C-alpha positions in Angstrom: 55.6 -45.7 -67.3 53.0 -43.1 -67.7 50.2 -43.6 -70.1 50.0 -41.3 -73.1 46.5 -40.2 -74.4 45.9 -40.9 -78.2 43.6 -38.4 -79.7 42.1 -38.7 -83.3 41.2 -35.2 -84.8 38.5 -35.4 -87.5 37.1 -32.5 -89.3 33.5 -31.6 -88.6 31.0 -28.9 -89.4 32.3 -25.5 -88.1 29.7 -23.7 -85.9 30.1 -20.0 -86.0 27.1 -18.9 -84.3 25.1 -20.1 -81.1 21.8 -19.4 -79.6 21.2 -19.3 -75.7 17.9 -20.7 -74.6 16.9 -19.7 -71.1 14.1 -20.3 -68.6 13.4 -18.9 -65.1 15.3 -20.9 -62.6 12.2 -20.9 -60.3 9.8 -22.2 -63.1 10.9 -25.8 -63.6 8.0 -26.8 -65.9 8.6 -23.8 -68.2 10.2 -24.5 -71.6 13.5 -22.9 -72.7 13.2 -20.0 -75.2 15.6 -17.7 -76.8 15.2 -13.9 -76.5 16.2 -11.5 -79.2 19.5 -10.6 -77.5 20.7 -14.3 -77.2 20.5 -15.4 -80.9 23.2 -15.8 -83.3 26.1 -15.1 -80.7 29.7 -15.9 -81.3 31.6 -17.9 -78.7 33.0 -15.0 -76.9 29.4 -13.6 -76.6 28.1 -16.8 -75.1 30.8 -16.8 -72.4 30.0 -13.2 -71.7 26.3 -14.0 -71.2 26.9 -16.9 -69.0 29.3 -15.0 -66.8 26.7 -12.3 -66.2 24.6 -14.3 -63.8 21.0 -14.1 -62.9 18.4 -16.6 -61.9 18.1 -18.7 -65.0 18.8 -22.0 -66.5 20.3 -22.0 -69.9 21.4 -24.1 -72.8 23.9 -23.2 -75.5 22.8 -24.6 -78.9 23.9 -24.2 -82.4 22.2 -21.2 -84.1 18.7 -22.4 -85.4 19.3 -26.0 -84.2 18.1 -26.6 -80.8 18.7 -30.3 -81.0 22.5 -29.5 -81.1 23.2 -28.7 -77.5 26.7 -27.9 -76.5 26.3 -27.1 -72.7 23.7 -26.3 -70.2 23.6 -25.0 -66.7 22.3 -22.6 -64.2 23.4 -19.0 -63.3 22.9 -17.4 -60.0 25.4 -14.7 -59.5 27.4 -12.6 -61.7 31.2 -13.6 -62.2 31.7 -10.3 -64.0 30.5 -8.3 -60.9 32.7 -10.5 -58.6 35.7 -9.9 -60.7 35.2 -6.2 -60.5 34.4 -6.3 -56.7 30.9 -4.9 -57.0 27.5 -6.4 -57.0 24.7 -5.0 -59.1 21.2 -5.7 -57.9 18.0 -5.1 -60.0 15.6 -3.1 -58.0 12.8 -3.4 -60.7 11.4 -1.8 -63.7 10.0 1.6 -64.2 8.7 3.7 -67.1 10.6 6.8 -68.1 8.0 9.1 -66.4 8.2 7.1 -63.2 12.0 7.4 -63.1 11.8 11.2 -63.5 9.2 11.3 -60.6 11.5 9.2 -58.5 14.5 11.4 -59.4 12.6 14.5 -58.4 11.4 13.0 -55.0 15.1 12.1 -54.1 16.3 15.4 -55.2 13.7 17.2 -53.0 14.7 15.0 -50.0 18.3 15.8 -50.5 17.6 19.6 -50.8 15.8 19.5 -47.4 18.4 17.3 -45.8 21.4 19.3 -46.8 19.6 22.7 -47.3 20.4 22.9 -50.9 
Protein backbone atom coordinates (compact mmCIF):
# COMPACT_ATOMS: atom_id res chain seq x y z
CA UNK A 1 0.00 0.00 0.00
CA UNK A 2 1.19 3.50 -0.87
CA UNK A 3 1.68 5.98 1.92
CA UNK A 4 -0.56 9.02 2.06
CA UNK A 5 0.69 12.41 3.13
CA UNK A 6 -1.14 14.05 6.00
CA UNK A 7 -1.19 17.86 5.90
CA UNK A 8 -2.33 20.17 8.67
CA UNK A 9 -3.40 23.61 7.42
CA UNK A 10 -3.21 26.39 9.99
CA UNK A 11 -4.11 30.01 9.38
CA UNK A 12 -1.14 32.36 9.47
CA UNK A 13 -0.39 35.99 8.81
CA UNK A 14 -1.19 36.80 5.17
CA UNK A 15 1.75 38.44 3.42
CA UNK A 16 0.64 40.74 0.60
CA UNK A 17 3.91 42.50 -0.23
CA UNK A 18 7.52 41.47 -0.46
CA UNK A 19 10.87 43.24 -0.80
CA UNK A 20 13.77 41.88 -2.81
CA UNK A 21 17.20 42.48 -1.35
CA UNK A 22 20.07 42.17 -3.82
CA UNK A 23 23.84 42.29 -3.94
CA UNK A 24 26.40 42.07 -6.71
CA UNK A 25 27.19 38.42 -7.29
CA UNK A 26 30.92 39.24 -7.57
CA UNK A 27 31.03 41.16 -4.26
CA UNK A 28 30.65 38.37 -1.71
CA UNK A 29 31.30 40.59 1.31
CA UNK A 30 28.73 43.19 0.30
CA UNK A 31 25.51 43.42 2.29
CA UNK A 32 22.13 42.89 0.68
CA UNK A 33 20.09 46.02 0.04
CA UNK A 34 16.76 46.92 -1.53
CA UNK A 35 16.53 49.41 -4.36
CA UNK A 36 13.48 51.57 -4.95
CA UNK A 37 12.02 49.31 -7.65
CA UNK A 38 12.27 46.18 -5.49
CA UNK A 39 10.14 47.29 -2.57
CA UNK A 40 6.52 46.42 -1.84
CA UNK A 41 6.12 43.91 -4.70
CA UNK A 42 3.27 41.44 -5.04
CA UNK A 43 4.08 37.77 -5.65
CA UNK A 44 3.83 38.07 -9.46
CA UNK A 45 6.23 41.03 -9.48
CA UNK A 46 8.69 38.99 -7.39
CA UNK A 47 8.71 36.14 -9.91
CA UNK A 48 8.97 38.63 -12.79
CA UNK A 49 12.04 40.21 -11.16
CA UNK A 50 13.74 36.88 -10.46
CA UNK A 51 13.21 35.65 -14.03
CA UNK A 52 14.84 38.77 -15.53
CA UNK A 53 18.31 37.51 -14.68
CA UNK A 54 21.49 39.48 -14.12
CA UNK A 55 24.58 39.04 -11.99
CA UNK A 56 23.11 39.31 -8.52
CA UNK A 57 22.27 37.37 -5.42
CA UNK A 58 18.80 38.01 -4.06
CA UNK A 59 16.61 37.39 -1.03
CA UNK A 60 12.83 37.69 -1.03
CA UNK A 61 11.62 38.97 2.33
CA UNK A 62 8.38 40.20 3.82
CA UNK A 63 7.89 43.90 3.08
CA UNK A 64 9.67 45.90 5.80
CA UNK A 65 10.76 42.73 7.64
CA UNK A 66 14.17 41.53 6.46
CA UNK A 67 14.18 38.78 9.09
CA UNK A 68 11.26 36.95 7.41
CA UNK A 69 13.10 35.42 4.43
CA UNK A 70 11.02 33.34 1.99
CA UNK A 71 13.66 32.39 -0.54
CA UNK A 72 17.11 33.36 -1.75
CA UNK A 73 19.24 32.57 -4.74
CA UNK A 74 21.39 33.82 -7.59
CA UNK A 75 20.48 35.04 -11.04
CA UNK A 76 22.76 34.79 -14.02
CA UNK A 77 20.79 34.78 -17.27
CA UNK A 78 17.32 35.98 -18.15
CA UNK A 79 14.66 33.29 -18.37
CA UNK A 80 12.39 35.88 -20.03
CA UNK A 81 14.92 36.41 -22.85
CA UNK A 82 15.36 32.65 -23.26
CA UNK A 83 11.61 32.16 -23.53
CA UNK A 84 11.50 34.81 -26.29
CA UNK A 85 14.58 33.42 -28.03
CA UNK A 86 16.56 36.65 -27.80
CA UNK A 87 19.30 37.78 -25.47
CA UNK A 88 19.58 41.37 -24.27
CA UNK A 89 23.05 42.54 -23.31
CA UNK A 90 23.73 45.79 -21.50
CA UNK A 91 26.48 47.72 -23.25
CA UNK A 92 26.79 50.31 -20.52
CA UNK A 93 25.32 53.63 -19.44
CA UNK A 94 25.42 56.96 -21.26
CA UNK A 95 24.06 60.43 -20.61
CA UNK A 96 21.37 61.65 -23.00
CA UNK A 97 23.80 63.94 -24.88
CA UNK A 98 26.26 61.05 -25.27
CA UNK A 99 23.51 58.90 -26.79
CA UNK A 100 22.72 61.69 -29.25
CA UNK A 101 26.44 61.95 -30.19
CA UNK A 102 26.65 58.18 -30.66
CA UNK A 103 23.51 58.20 -32.80
CA UNK A 104 24.94 60.99 -34.98
CA UNK A 105 28.25 59.12 -35.41
CA UNK A 106 26.46 55.94 -36.48
CA UNK A 107 24.18 57.90 -38.79
CA UNK A 108 27.17 59.57 -40.49
CA UNK A 109 28.91 56.21 -40.97
CA UNK A 110 25.74 54.75 -42.51
CA UNK A 111 25.45 57.76 -44.84
CA UNK A 112 29.01 57.20 -46.11
CA UNK A 113 28.67 53.42 -46.39
CA UNK A 114 25.33 53.45 -48.20
CA UNK A 115 25.64 56.87 -49.89
CA UNK A 116 22.51 58.19 -48.23
